[in-house]
C-alpha positions as CSV (number, residue, x, y, z in Angstrom):
1,M,180.0,95.4,114.3
2,E,179.8,98.5,113.8
3,T,182.8,99.5,114.9
4,L,184.5,96.9,112.3
5,I,182.0,98.1,109.8
6,V,183.7,101.7,110.3
7,N,186.8,100.9,110.4
8,Y,186.3,99.1,107.4
9,L,185.2,102.1,105.6
10,K,188.3,104.1,106.8
11,N,190.7,101.8,105.2
12,D,189.0,101.2,102.0
13,N,188.2,97.4,102.4
14,Q,185.1,96.5,99.9
15,N,183.5,94.1,102.6
16,A,182.1,97.3,104.2
17,F,179.7,98.2,101.5
18,G,178.4,94.7,101.2
19,L,178.3,94.6,105.4
20,L,176.6,98.1,105.0
21,Y,173.8,97.2,102.2
22,E,172.6,93.8,103.8
23,K,172.3,95.7,106.8
24,Y,171.1,98.7,105.8
25,F,169.4,98.5,102.5
26,G,166.1,97.4,103.2
27,L,165.7,100.1,105.8
28,V,166.5,102.6,103.1
29,S,164.0,100.5,100.6
30,K,160.9,100.8,102.9
31,F,162.1,104.8,103.4
32,V,162.0,105.5,100.2
33,W,159.0,103.2,98.9
34,M,156.5,104.6,101.9
35,N,157.8,108.4,100.2
36,S,156.3,107.4,97.1
37,G,159.7,106.4,95.2
38,S,161.1,103.7,93.6
39,E,163.4,100.6,93.9
40,A,165.4,102.6,91.5
41,D,165.3,105.7,93.7
42,A,166.0,103.9,96.4
43,E,168.7,102.3,95.1
44,E,170.2,105.7,94.0
45,L,169.5,107.1,97.2
46,F,171.6,104.4,98.9
47,E,174.7,104.7,96.8
48,C,174.6,108.7,97.2
49,T,174.2,108.1,101.1
50,M,177.2,105.4,101.0
51,A,179.4,108.4,99.1
52,V,178.3,111.4,101.8
53,L,179.0,108.2,104.8
54,L,182.7,107.6,103.2
55,Y,183.0,111.3,102.8
56,K,182.5,112.7,106.3
57,L,184.1,109.5,107.8
58,R,187.5,110.1,106.1
59,K,187.9,113.5,107.8
60,D,190.4,113.4,109.7
61,E,188.6,115.2,112.9
62,Y,185.0,113.6,112.0
63,H,183.7,110.9,114.4
64,L,180.2,109.3,114.7
65,T,178.2,110.5,117.2
66,A,175.5,108.1,116.8
67,S,175.4,104.9,115.6
68,V,176.0,103.8,111.7
69,K,172.1,103.0,111.0
70,T,171.5,106.3,112.7
71,Y,173.5,108.3,110.7
72,I,172.5,106.1,107.4
73,L,168.9,106.9,107.9
74,A,169.8,110.6,108.4
75,I,171.9,111.0,105.5
76,A,169.6,109.3,103.3
77,K,166.1,111.1,104.6
78,N,168.2,114.5,103.9
79,L,169.0,113.7,100.5
80,W,165.4,112.2,99.8
81,Y,163.9,115.7,101.4
82,R,166.3,117.7,99.2
83,K,165.6,116.2,96.1
84,F,162.0,117.2,96.7
85,W,162.7,120.4,97.3
86,C,165.2,121.0,94.3
87,A,162.7,119.0,91.9
88,E,162.7,121.8,89.3
89,S,165.9,122.0,88.8
90,E,166.0,118.2,88.4
91,S,169.4,117.8,90.5
92,T,171.2,114.5,91.7
93,Y,171.8,113.8,94.7
94,S,175.3,114.4,94.5
95,D,175.0,118.0,92.9
96,I,172.5,118.3,96.2
97,Y,174.9,117.5,98.5
98,S,177.6,119.9,99.6
99,E,180.0,121.0,101.9
100,K,177.4,123.9,103.2
101,N,174.7,121.0,103.5
102,S,177.2,119.2,105.9
103,E,175.8,121.1,108.8
104,E,172.3,120.4,107.8
105,I,172.6,116.5,108.0
106,N,174.7,117.0,111.0
107,L,172.1,118.8,112.8
108,F,169.5,116.2,111.1
109,I,171.7,113.0,112.6
110,E,172.0,114.5,116.3
111,K,168.1,114.9,115.9
112,E,167.5,111.8,115.1
113,S,169.6,110.7,117.5
114,S,168.1,111.7,120.2
115,V,164.5,110.9,119.3
116,T,166.1,107.4,118.8
117,E,168.0,107.7,122.5
118,K,164.9,109.0,124.0
119,V,163.0,106.0,122.7
120,Q,164.9,103.7,123.6
121,F,164.6,105.2,127.4
122,S,161.2,105.4,127.5
123,L,161.0,101.5,126.1
124,Q,163.6,100.5,129.2
125,R,161.4,101.9,131.7
126,M,157.9,100.1,131.1
127,S,157.1,96.9,132.4
128,Y,157.7,94.1,130.3
129,S,154.2,93.3,128.8
130,C,154.3,96.8,128.0
131,R,157.0,96.7,126.0
132,R,156.1,93.4,124.1
133,L,152.9,95.0,123.3
134,I,154.7,98.5,121.7
135,N,156.9,96.1,120.2
136,S,154.2,93.5,118.5
137,M,152.2,96.9,117.4
138,F,155.5,98.9,116.1
139,F,158.4,96.8,115.2
């Protein structure tokens, strides 16, 4: 499914944005809400996240090294935190994202990916009852 979405994005297929919205907007919205944001903030952040994701995917040399979900959350978190670091200047998300911030976003994505992979690896090594307990408590 993710490969299909990535191909849609690279080839300007408008279905990709609907699929991404259905699948990932809730995650971004929850993150924004947990960080004192509003629904309008979540919508603006998601839109800018999609723009950054599309820009990164369309670069010929750029390839996904993590899941689309990891990329979306990492980009959204990075943009959200940057907006608050730049709060005095009334910056918009598109003002905040620039080519120089691209490397920071890539590092943030790698960090997210490694944490996710570590958690998944640890969960796989646990007994079924322990995994079930953790899933019911946190997921």
